[in-house]
N, C-alpha and C positions, 0 to 999 in steps of 0.2 A: 397872087392867086387867092381867090376866096372860095369858100365852100358854102353850099346851100342845098336845100332839099327840094326835090320835085315831088309834088303830091298828085296822086292818081286815085280814081275810083276803081271798082271791081272789074271794069272793062278796059282798064289801062288808059283811060282818058284823063288828061290833065284837069285838075280841079284847083280852086283857089285855096291857099293856105298862107300861113304867116310868111311874109317876105323878109326873111332874116338872113344875113350873111355872117359868116364866121371866118376868123383868121386862120384856123387850122382844123383838121379833121377831128381831133379830140374834143374841141369846143363844140363842134356841130353834133357829135355823138352824145355828149353830155346833155345838151339842150334837148335832143330828141328823146333821151331816156326820161326826162322830166315831163315831156309834152305828149308822148305817143297816145295816151288814153284820151286826151282832149281832142287830138287830131282824129282819132277813130270816131269819137262822139260827133264830130263835125262832118263826117262823111268821107274822110280820107281812108282808103282801104290799103294802099301801099305807097311806099316812098322809095326814091332813089337818091343817093348822095352824089352831088355833082361837085367837081373842082373846075371852076370856070364853067365851061360847057361840056366837059368830058365826064362820063360816068365813072365814079369810083367803085360803086357796087349798087346792086338793086336790079330790078325792083324787089323790095322786101315787104312782105305782108305785115300788117299791124295786128292780125289775129294770131292768138297763141297756137302753137302746133298742137295737133290732136293726138 
């Protein structure tokens, strides 16, 4: 099983993002921690972590909580 991120805009429509697969959830989350600002700058508003095609969690906003 591999983990990957689904990228979406503010209307929950899928948008292009880095096509990166990870061996485990920890690796995916560490990558995301380092990349989320760049993703937000590129127009990604929210992400969902997938394991194969099943949702692990999300969607999760890239904007800080108010």
